[in-house]
Backbone as XML, in Angstrom:
<?xml version="1.0"?>
<chain id="A" units="angstrom">
  <residue number="1" name="MET">
    <atom name="N" x="-20.246" y="-112.294" z="-56.468"/>
    <atom name="CA" x="-21.262" y="-112.159" z="-57.297"/>
    <atom name="C" x="-20.926" y="-111.117" z="-58.510"/>
  </residue>
  <residue number="2" name="ALA">
    <atom name="N" x="-21.250" y="-111.061" z="-59.604"/>
    <atom name="CA" x="-20.706" y="-110.241" z="-60.726"/>
    <atom name="C" x="-21.608" y="-108.883" z="-60.612"/>
  </residue>
  <residue number="3" name="SER">
    <atom name="N" x="-20.835" y="-107.888" z="-60.776"/>
    <atom name="CA" x="-21.475" y="-106.495" z="-60.715"/>
    <atom name="C" x="-22.105" y="-106.327" z="-62.121"/>
  </residue>
  <residue number="4" name="GLN">
    <atom name="N" x="-23.059" y="-105.187" z="-62.339"/>
    <atom name="CA" x="-23.831" y="-104.962" z="-63.401"/>
    <atom name="C" x="-22.961" y="-104.616" z="-64.505"/>
  </residue>
  <residue number="5" name="THR">
    <atom name="N" x="-21.791" y="-103.944" z="-64.465"/>
    <atom name="CA" x="-21.084" y="-103.527" z="-65.342"/>
    <atom name="C" x="-20.332" y="-104.834" z="-65.858"/>
  </residue>
  <residue number="6" name="ASP">
    <atom name="N" x="-19.926" y="-105.717" z="-64.976"/>
    <atom name="CA" x="-19.461" y="-107.071" z="-65.741"/>
    <atom name="C" x="-20.259" y="-107.750" z="-66.552"/>
  </residue>
  <residue number="7" name="LYS">
    <atom name="N" x="-21.554" y="-107.709" z="-66.182"/>
    <atom name="CA" x="-22.683" y="-108.627" z="-66.997"/>
    <atom name="C" x="-22.692" y="-107.913" z="-68.300"/>
  </residue>
  <residue number="8" name="THR">
    <atom name="N" x="-22.817" y="-106.512" z="-68.100"/>
    <atom name="CA" x="-23.092" y="-105.685" z="-69.380"/>
    <atom name="C" x="-21.991" y="-105.910" z="-70.562"/>
  </residue>
  <residue number="9" name="THR">
    <atom name="N" x="-20.504" y="-105.785" z="-69.826"/>
    <atom name="CA" x="-19.231" y="-105.986" z="-70.768"/>
    <atom name="C" x="-19.429" y="-107.587" z="-71.395"/>
  </residue>
  <residue number="10" name="SER">
    <atom name="N" x="-19.759" y="-108.481" z="-70.418"/>
    <atom name="CA" x="-19.782" y="-109.850" z="-70.964"/>
    <atom name="C" x="-20.726" y="-110.126" z="-72.078"/>
  </residue>
  <residue number="11" name="LYS">
    <atom name="N" x="-21.956" y="-109.398" z="-71.958"/>
    <atom name="CA" x="-22.931" y="-109.329" z="-73.044"/>
    <atom name="C" x="-22.601" y="-108.845" z="-74.323"/>
  </residue>
  <residue number="12" name="THR">
    <atom name="N" x="-21.736" y="-107.401" z="-74.269"/>
    <atom name="CA" x="-21.223" y="-106.897" z="-75.372"/>
    <atom name="C" x="-20.393" y="-107.497" z="-76.219"/>
  </residue>
  <residue number="13" name="THR">
    <atom name="N" x="-19.296" y="-108.090" z="-75.278"/>
    <atom name="CA" x="-18.359" y="-109.170" z="-75.818"/>
    <atom name="C" x="-18.945" y="-110.250" z="-76.493"/>
  </residue>
  <residue number="14" name="LYS">
    <atom name="N" x="-20.081" y="-110.988" z="-76.018"/>
    <atom name="CA" x="-20.751" y="-112.146" z="-76.427"/>
    <atom name="C" x="-21.379" y="-111.590" z="-78.057"/>
  </residue>
  <residue number="15" name="ASP">
    <atom name="N" x="-22.008" y="-110.317" z="-77.787"/>
    <atom name="CA" x="-22.838" y="-109.819" z="-78.786"/>
    <atom name="C" x="-21.815" y="-109.609" z="-80.330"/>
  </residue>
  <residue number="16" name="LYS">
    <atom name="N" x="-20.603" y="-109.074" z="-79.612"/>
    <atom name="CA" x="-19.544" y="-108.633" z="-80.965"/>
    <atom name="C" x="-19.203" y="-110.093" z="-81.503"/>
  </residue>
  <residue number="17" name="LYS">
    <atom name="N" x="-18.678" y="-111.099" z="-80.488"/>
    <atom name="CA" x="-18.380" y="-112.564" z="-81.002"/>
    <atom name="C" x="-19.371" y="-113.133" z="-82.003"/>
  </residue>
  <residue number="18" name="GLU">
    <atom name="N" x="-20.723" y="-112.740" z="-81.514"/>
    <atom name="CA" x="-21.773" y="-113.572" z="-82.556"/>
    <atom name="C" x="-21.792" y="-112.818" z="-83.692"/>
  </residue>
  <residue number="19" name="LYS">
    <atom name="N" x="-21.466" y="-111.520" z="-83.802"/>
    <atom name="CA" x="-22.005" y="-110.737" z="-85.007"/>
    <atom name="C" x="-20.680" y="-110.980" z="-85.913"/>
  </residue>
  <residue number="20" name="LYS">
    <atom name="N" x="-19.394" y="-111.257" z="-85.354"/>
    <atom name="CA" x="-18.390" y="-111.698" z="-86.179"/>
    <atom name="C" x="-18.480" y="-113.036" z="-86.735"/>
  </residue>
  <residue number="21" name="LYS">
    <atom name="N" x="-19.013" y="-113.916" z="-85.897"/>
    <atom name="CA" x="-19.119" y="-115.351" z="-86.334"/>
    <atom name="C" x="-20.317" y="-115.285" z="-87.598"/>
  </residue>
  <residue number="22" name="GLU">
    <atom name="N" x="-21.324" y="-114.544" z="-87.413"/>
    <atom name="CA" x="-22.403" y="-114.212" z="-88.606"/>
    <atom name="C" x="-21.818" y="-113.701" z="-89.858"/>
  </residue>
  <residue number="23" name="LYS">
    <atom name="N" x="-21.157" y="-112.748" z="-89.673"/>
    <atom name="CA" x="-20.388" y="-112.122" z="-90.905"/>
    <atom name="C" x="-19.425" y="-113.167" z="-91.394"/>
  </residue>
  <residue number="24" name="LYS">
    <atom name="N" x="-18.584" y="-114.066" z="-90.775"/>
    <atom name="CA" x="-17.765" y="-114.944" z="-91.379"/>
    <atom name="C" x="-18.584" y="-116.051" z="-91.971"/>
  </residue>
  <residue number="25" name="GLU">
    <atom name="N" x="-19.479" y="-116.609" z="-91.294"/>
    <atom name="CA" x="-20.616" y="-117.518" z="-92.128"/>
    <atom name="C" x="-21.196" y="-116.763" z="-93.262"/>
  </residue>
  <residue number="26" name="HIS">
    <atom name="N" x="-21.583" y="-115.579" z="-93.336"/>
    <atom name="CA" x="-22.139" y="-115.224" z="-94.549"/>
    <atom name="C" x="-21.302" y="-115.065" z="-95.646"/>
  </residue>
  <residue number="27" name="LEU">
    <atom name="N" x="-19.883" y="-114.699" z="-95.448"/>
    <atom name="CA" x="-18.957" y="-114.558" z="-96.275"/>
    <atom name="C" x="-18.726" y="-115.801" z="-96.915"/>
  </residue>
  <residue number="28" name="ASN">
    <atom name="N" x="-18.560" y="-116.754" z="-95.830"/>
    <atom name="CA" x="-18.512" y="-118.289" z="-96.504"/>
    <atom name="C" x="-19.528" y="-118.734" z="-97.547"/>
  </residue>
  <residue number="29" name="ASP">
    <atom name="N" x="-20.623" y="-118.547" z="-97.029"/>
    <atom name="CA" x="-22.036" y="-118.761" z="-97.938"/>
    <atom name="C" x="-21.672" y="-117.916" z="-99.372"/>
  </residue>
  <residue number="30" name="LEU">
    <atom name="N" x="-21.369" y="-116.684" z="-99.222"/>
    <atom name="CA" x="-21.101" y="-115.965" z="-100.617"/>
    <atom name="C" x="-20.085" y="-116.720" z="-101.580"/>
  </residue>
  <residue number="31" name="LEU">
    <atom name="N" x="-18.952" y="-117.029" z="-100.646"/>
    <atom name="CA" x="-17.794" y="-117.670" z="-101.504"/>
    <atom name="C" x="-18.415" y="-119.165" z="-101.828"/>
  </residue>
  <residue number="32" name="ASP">
    <atom name="N" x="-19.001" y="-119.934" z="-101.298"/>
    <atom name="CA" x="-19.927" y="-120.826" z="-101.723"/>
    <atom name="C" x="-20.613" y="-120.938" z="-102.905"/>
  </residue>
  <residue number="33" name="GLU">
    <atom name="N" x="-21.313" y="-119.769" z="-102.914"/>
    <atom name="CA" x="-22.569" y="-119.532" z="-103.869"/>
    <atom name="C" x="-21.613" y="-119.156" z="-105.112"/>
  </residue>
  <residue number="34" name="GLY">
    <atom name="N" x="-20.379" y="-118.380" z="-104.992"/>
    <atom name="CA" x="-19.751" y="-117.968" z="-106.257"/>
    <atom name="C" x="-18.896" y="-119.242" z="-106.877"/>
  </residue>
  <residue number="35" name="LEU">
    <atom name="N" x="-18.566" y="-119.925" z="-105.962"/>
    <atom name="CA" x="-17.824" y="-121.153" z="-106.569"/>
    <atom name="C" x="-18.723" y="-122.027" z="-107.339"/>
  </residue>
  <residue number="36" name="ASP">
    <atom name="N" x="-20.111" y="-122.414" z="-106.709"/>
    <atom name="CA" x="-21.070" y="-123.248" z="-107.337"/>
    <atom name="C" x="-21.614" y="-122.421" z="-108.756"/>
  </residue>
  <residue number="37" name="GLU">
    <atom name="N" x="-21.542" y="-121.146" z="-108.731"/>
    <atom name="CA" x="-22.017" y="-120.377" z="-110.043"/>
    <atom name="C" x="-21.058" y="-120.359" z="-111.331"/>
  </residue>
  <residue number="38" name="SER">
    <atom name="N" x="-19.724" y="-120.502" z="-110.764"/>
    <atom name="CA" x="-18.601" y="-120.401" z="-111.531"/>
    <atom name="C" x="-18.268" y="-121.697" z="-112.349"/>
  </residue>
  <residue number="39" name="PHE">
    <atom name="N" x="-18.755" y="-122.752" z="-111.594"/>
    <atom name="CA" x="-18.126" y="-124.325" z="-111.694"/>
    <atom name="C" x="-19.049" y="-124.921" z="-113.256"/>
  </residue>
  <residue number="40" name="PRO">
    <atom name="N" x="-18.282" y="-125.436" z="-114.097"/>
    <atom name="CA" x="-16.797" y="-125.560" z="-114.201"/>
    <atom name="C" x="-16.289" y="-124.185" z="-114.931"/>
  </residue>
  <residue number="41" name="ALA">
    <atom name="N" x="-15.137" y="-123.572" z="-114.377"/>
    <atom name="CA" x="-14.408" y="-122.455" z="-115.067"/>
    <atom name="C" x="-13.096" y="-122.651" z="-114.804"/>
  </residue>
  <residue number="42" name="SER">
    <atom name="N" x="-12.295" y="-121.842" z="-115.365"/>
    <atom name="CA" x="-10.824" y="-121.905" z="-115.269"/>
    <atom name="C" x="-10.321" y="-120.785" z="-114.154"/>
  </residue>
  <residue number="43" name="ASP">
    <atom name="N" x="-11.099" y="-119.873" z="-114.087"/>
    <atom name="CA" x="-10.699" y="-118.815" z="-113.065"/>
    <atom name="C" x="-11.573" y="-118.980" z="-111.789"/>
  </residue>
  <residue number="44" name="PRO">
    <atom name="N" x="-11.144" y="-119.157" z="-110.723"/>
    <atom name="CA" x="-11.890" y="-119.282" z="-109.691"/>
    <atom name="C" x="-12.573" y="-117.678" z="-108.905"/>
  </residue>
  <residue number="45" name="PRO">
    <atom name="N" x="-13.550" y="-117.769" z="-108.527"/>
    <atom name="CA" x="-14.001" y="-116.395" z="-107.991"/>
    <atom name="C" x="-12.948" y="-115.601" z="-106.999"/>
  </residue>
  <residue number="46" name="ALA">
    <atom name="N" x="-13.161" y="-114.415" z="-107.149"/>
    <atom name="CA" x="-12.011" y="-113.728" z="-106.326"/>
    <atom name="C" x="-12.639" y="-113.518" z="-104.805"/>
  </residue>
  <residue number="47" name="VAL">
    <atom name="N" x="-11.777" y="-113.768" z="-103.823"/>
    <atom name="CA" x="-12.176" y="-113.742" z="-102.480"/>
    <atom name="C" x="-12.174" y="-112.325" z="-101.967"/>
  </residue>
  <residue number="48" name="VAL">
    <atom name="N" x="-11.087" y="-111.665" z="-102.507"/>
    <atom name="CA" x="-10.761" y="-110.140" z="-102.039"/>
    <atom name="C" x="-11.106" y="-109.293" z="-103.366"/>
  </residue>
  <residue number="49" name="VAL">
    <atom name="N" x="-11.233" y="-108.325" z="-102.856"/>
    <atom name="CA" x="-11.228" y="-107.155" z="-104.067"/>
    <atom name="C" x="-10.124" y="-106.279" z="-103.666"/>
  </residue>
  <residue number="50" name="PRO">
    <atom name="N" x="-9.252" y="-106.138" z="-104.814"/>
    <atom name="CA" x="-8.173" y="-105.306" z="-104.705"/>
    <atom name="C" x="-8.430" y="-103.949" z="-104.556"/>
  </residue>
  <residue number="51" name="GLY">
    <atom name="N" x="-7.529" y="-103.437" z="-103.450"/>
    <atom name="CA" x="-7.658" y="-101.927" z="-103.162"/>
    <atom name="C" x="-6.812" y="-100.890" z="-103.859"/>
  </residue>
  <residue number="52" name="HIS">
    <atom name="N" x="-6.711" y="-99.701" z="-103.418"/>
    <atom name="CA" x="-6.077" y="-98.798" z="-104.061"/>
    <atom name="C" x="-4.602" y="-98.786" z="-103.719"/>
  </residue>
  <residue number="53" name="GLU">
    <atom name="N" x="-3.830" y="-98.504" z="-104.545"/>
    <atom name="CA" x="-2.275" y="-98.539" z="-104.438"/>
    <atom name="C" x="-1.889" y="-97.605" z="-103.260"/>
  </residue>
  <residue number="54" name="ASN">
    <atom name="N" x="-2.605" y="-96.510" z="-103.184"/>
    <atom name="CA" x="-2.412" y="-95.617" z="-102.018"/>
    <atom name="C" x="-3.685" y="-95.190" z="-101.306"/>
  </residue>
  <residue number="55" name="PRO">
    <atom name="N" x="-4.007" y="-96.104" z="-100.354"/>
    <atom name="CA" x="-5.134" y="-96.126" z="-99.683"/>
    <atom name="C" x="-5.678" y="-94.702" z="-98.959"/>
  </residue>
  <residue number="56" name="ALA">
    <atom name="N" x="-4.453" y="-93.916" z="-98.590"/>
    <atom name="CA" x="-4.565" y="-92.980" z="-97.966"/>
    <atom name="C" x="-5.111" y="-91.777" z="-98.952"/>
  </residue>
  <residue number="57" name="GLY">
    <atom name="N" x="-5.064" y="-91.912" z="-100.020"/>
    <atom name="CA" x="-5.692" y="-91.045" z="-101.296"/>
    <atom name="C" x="-4.819" y="-89.920" z="-101.500"/>
  </residue>
  <residue number="58" name="ASP">
    <atom name="N" x="-3.415" y="-89.991" z="-101.100"/>
    <atom name="CA" x="-2.591" y="-88.890" z="-101.300"/>
    <atom name="C" x="-2.148" y="-88.969" z="-102.652"/>
  </residue>
  <residue number="59" name="LYS">
    <atom name="N" x="-1.954" y="-88.043" z="-103.499"/>
    <atom name="CA" x="-1.629" y="-87.847" z="-104.952"/>
    <atom name="C" x="-0.126" y="-87.451" z="-104.920"/>
  </residue>
  <residue number="60" name="LYS">
    <atom name="N" x="0.726" y="-88.410" z="-105.103"/>
    <atom name="CA" x="2.390" y="-88.174" z="-105.076"/>
    <atom name="C" x="2.687" y="-88.341" z="-106.730"/>
  </residue>
  <residue number="61" name="ARG">
    <atom name="N" x="3.471" y="-87.307" z="-107.075"/>
    <atom name="CA" x="3.738" y="-87.247" z="-108.294"/>
    <atom name="C" x="5.241" y="-87.315" z="-108.414"/>
  </residue>
</chain>
């Protein structure tokens, strides 16, 4: 028989997987919307947003 801790851990893992799946589906929906709104266009919508060259924020000169 599974202990209460095992059940809680299993539920937490399932919740995390479900949230990850929902986030992926949401991103796919946003990409599909961007593709639909930009058609016909020569430039596809950006899937990622460019980051900073130095993400740590250190200023080196």
